C-alpha positions in Angstrom: 0.0 0.0 0.0 1.0 3.6 -0.5 2.8 5.5 2.3 0.7 8.6 1.3 -3.0 9.4 1.5 -5.0 12.3 0.4 -5.4 13.5 4.0 -1.7 13.4 4.7 -0.2 15.2 1.7 -0.9 16.4 -1.8 2.4 14.7 -2.9 2.4 13.7 -6.5 4.6 11.3 -8.5 5.8 11.8 -12.1 7.4 9.3 -14.5 9.5 10.2 -17.5 9.9 7.4 -20.0 12.7 7.4 -22.7 11.6 5.8 -25.9 13.6 4.7 -28.9 14.7 7.4 -31.4 15.3 9.9 -28.5 11.5 10.4 -27.9 10.0 10.5 -24.5 6.6 10.3 -22.7 5.7 11.8 -19.4 3.1 10.6 -16.9 2.4 13.2 -14.3 0.5 13.9 -11.1 -0.1 10.3 -10.2 -0.3 8.6 -6.8 2.5 6.3 -5.6 0.4 3.2 -6.3 -0.6 4.5 -9.7 3.0 5.0 -10.8 4.0 1.5 -9.5 1.1 -0.3 -11.2 0.9 1.6 -14.5 4.4 2.4 -15.2 7.1 0.6 -13.1 5.7 -2.9 -12.9 5.2 -3.1 -16.7 8.6 -1.6 -17.4 10.5 -3.9 -15.1 8.7 -7.1 -16.2 8.6 -6.5 -20.0 10.4 -3.3 -21.0 7.1 -2.2 -22.2 4.6 0.4 -20.8 1.0 1.1 -21.8 -0.3 4.6 -21.3 -3.3 6.7 -22.4 -2.7 9.8 -24.3 -5.9 11.4 -25.5 -8.5 8.7 -26.0 -6.2 5.9 -27.2 -4.2 3.4 -25.1 -0.7 2.7 -26.7 2.1 0.3 -25.8 5.6 1.6 -26.0 9.1 0.1 -25.7 10.8 2.0 -22.9 14.6 2.3 -22.8 14.7 4.1 -19.4 12.3 5.1 -16.7 12.7 7.8 -14.2 10.4 8.6 -11.3 10.2 11.8 -9.3 8.1 13.0 -6.3 7.0 16.6 -5.7 5.1 18.1 -2.9 2.4 19.4 -5.2 0.9 18.8 -8.7 2.5 20.0 -11.8 0.2 22.4 -13.8 1.2 22.6 -17.4 -0.6 25.8 -18.2 1.6 27.6 -15.7 4.4 27.4 -18.4 7.0 25.9 -16.0 8.8 23.0 -17.8 8.4 19.7 -16.0 12.2 19.2 -15.4 12.4 22.7 -14.0 9.4 22.0 -11.7 11.0 18.8 -10.5 14.2 20.6 -9.9 16.9 18.6 -7.9 14.5 16.0 -6.7 16.1 12.5 -6.6 15.2 9.9 -9.2 13.2 7.3 -7.1 13.1 4.5 -9.7 15.4 2.2 -7.8 13.1 2.2 -4.8 10.1 1.5 -7.1 12.0 -1.2 -9.0 12.5 -3.3 -5.8 8.8 -3.3 -5.2 8.0 -4.1 -8.8 10.2 -7.1 -9.2 7.9 -9.2 -7.0 4.8 -8.2 -9.0 3.5 -9.8 -12.3 2.3 -7.9 -15.4 0.5 -8.9 -18.6 2.5 -7.9 -21.6 1.4 -7.0 -25.1 2.7 -9.1 -28.1 6.4 -8.1 -28.9 7.1 -7.4 -32.5 10.8 -6.9 -33.5 11.2 -4.2 -36.1 14.2 -4.6 -38.4 15.2 -1.5 -40.2 18.4 0.4 -41.3 20.2 2.3 -38.5 21.1 5.2 -40.7 21.6 8.9 -40.5 22.6 11.2 -37.6 20.5 13.7 -35.7 23.4 16.0 -35.5 25.0 15.3 -38.8 24.7 16.9 -42.2 21.2 17.9 -43.5 21.2 14.7 -45.5 22.1 12.6 -42.4 19.3 14.4 -40.5 16.8 13.7 -43.3 17.8 10.0 -43.4 17.4 9.5 -39.7 14.2 11.4 -39.5 12.7 9.2 -42.3 13.5 5.9 -40.6 12.3 7.3 -37.2 9.0 8.3 -38.8 8.6 4.9 -40.3 9.1 3.3 -36.9 6.5 5.6 -35.4 4.0 4.6 -38.1 4.7 1.0 -37.4 4.5 1.5 -33.6 1.1 3.2 -33.8 -0.3 0.5 -36.1 0.9 -2.3 -33.9 -0.7 -0.6 -30.9 -4.1 -1.0 -32.6 -3.4 -4.8 -32.8 -2.5 -5.1 -29.0 1.2 -5.4 -30.0 4.3 -3.3 -29.3 7.1 -2.4 -31.6 10.6 -3.2 -30.4 13.7 -1.6 -32.1 17.3 -1.6 -30.9 18.9 1.8 -31.2 22.5 2.4 -32.3 23.8 3.7 -29.0 24.8 0.2 -27.9 28.3 -1.1 -28.4 28.7 -3.6 -31.2 28.9 -6.7 -28.9 25.9 -5.5 -26.8 24.0 -4.5 -30.0 24.2 -8.0 -31.6 23.4 -9.7 -28.3 20.3 -7.4 -27.8 19.1 -7.9 -31.3 19.3 -11.7 -31.0 17.5 -11.6 -27.6 14.7 -9.5 -28.9 14.2 -11.5 -32.1 14.0 -14.7 -29.9 11.3 -13.0 -27.7 9.4 -11.6 -30.6 5.9 -12.9 -31.5 6.8 -12.0 -35.1 9.1 -9.6 -37.0 8.6 -6.7 -39.4 11.6 -6.1 -41.7 12.2 -3.0 -43.7 14.7 -3.9 -46.4 15.1 -0.5 -48.0 18.7 0.3 -49.0 19.7 -3.5 -48.7 21.7 -3.0 -45.5 23.8 -6.2 -44.6 22.9 -5.9 -41.0 19.2 -6.1 -41.9 19.8 -9.3 -43.8 21.7 -10.7 -40.9 18.8 -10.0 -38.6 16.3 -11.4 -41.1 18.4 -14.6 -41.5 18.5 -15.1 -37.7 14.7 -14.6 -37.5 14.2 -17.0 -40.5 16.4 -19.6 -38.7 14.2 -19.4 -35.7 11.1 -19.8 -37.9 9.7 -16.5 -36.9 6.9 -15.1 -39.1 8.2 -12.1 -40.9 6.4 -9.3 -42.7 8.7 -7.7 -45.3 8.4 -4.1 -46.4 10.5 -1.7 -48.4 10.0 1.8 -50.0 10.1 1.7 -53.8 12.9 4.2 -53.7 16.1 4.4 -51.6 16.2 6.7 -48.6 20.0 7.2 -48.8 19.9 7.8 -52.6 16.5 9.2 -53.5 15.1 8.4 -57.0 17.2 5.2 -56.9 14.9 2.1 -57.1 15.2 -0.3 -54.1 16.6 -3.7 -55.0 15.8 -6.8 -52.9 18.3 -9.5 -52.8 17.5 -13.3 -53.0 14.0 -14.7 -53.7 12.1 -12.9 -50.9 11.2 -10.0 -53.3 8.0 -11.7 -54.1 6.8 -11.3 -50.5 7.9 -7.7 -50.0 5.2 -5.0 -49.4 6.5 -2.1 -51.4 5.3 1.4 -50.5 5.7 4.9 -51.7 4.8 6.9 -48.6 3.9 6.4 -44.9 0.2 6.1 -45.6 0.7 3.2 -48.0 3.2 1.6 -45.4 0.4 1.7 -42.8 -2.2 0.4 -45.1 -0.1 -2.5 -46.5 1.1 -3.5 -43.0 -2.4 -3.4 -41.6 -3.7 -5.6 -44.5 -0.8 -8.1 -44.0 -1.4 -8.4 -40.2 -5.1 -8.9 -40.7 -4.6 -11.4 -43.5 -2.0 -13.4 -41.5 -3.4 -12.9 -38.0 -3.6 -16.7 -37.2 0.0 -17.2 -38.2 1.4 -14.1 -36.6 -0.3 -14.5 -33.2 -0.4 -18.3 -33.1 1.1 -20.1 -30.1 2.1 -16.9 -28.4 5.3 -17.3 -26.3 5.3 -21.1 -26.8 8.4 -21.2 -29.0 6.5 -23.1 -31.6 8.7 -24.1 -34.6 5.7 -24.6 -36.9 5.4 -20.9 -38.0 6.1 -19.7 -41.5 6.8 -16.4 -43.2 3.7 -14.1 -43.6 2.5 -13.5 -47.1 2.0 -10.0 -48.5 
């Protein structure tokens, strides 16, 4: 039970979740029990957190979670940034983590997203354009998967090489199925696809008709998987084709969840 009640103190807790691609979500003005149940327990058990923004509930892969306590509620219209409002308050995540480790949580279906790790937020204009495009694609996929009670998982490039490969393999192994963007024929993407194929994970292949790195250059798909690739020209078509593929192959994609069944096959387009 919480150590605080409405009669004792107006104390509020705030969670700041770091997402892939440098994004973040904030959950503010909650009770201690709300932060524990809605944020910390799901994050500790699955690395995934569900939250409601507007009228929709969305699942997100969370890379880091911080929790802060303040003596009063944060009021956004006051114009004070949350970080400034929190000030030098300590991050209380470790204390919450200890309590969360003994709790259970129901997770959404994990879907590993394979896509080029290209571009640089602080590089040339072309580097920034390339990174922004792949980040936007991931956000489109992430939002769509949320409507299917699934969460998109992507490994960002800030990991060291050894850690990166290890994390990628672990996440592919844990995934219910895989979505692979083969645009620009990156060797790393084919490596990840090969690993997923070896594990007999269902895979939905996508690729833009043109290269992101070299616009107006047609995308070439290696090997014989080109027949199963959902080609798209913009984010709207990417969403539509993915949605169609998921609905068409739902029995394959969501079959035997977390049983490690070896009877799965690649999803058709």
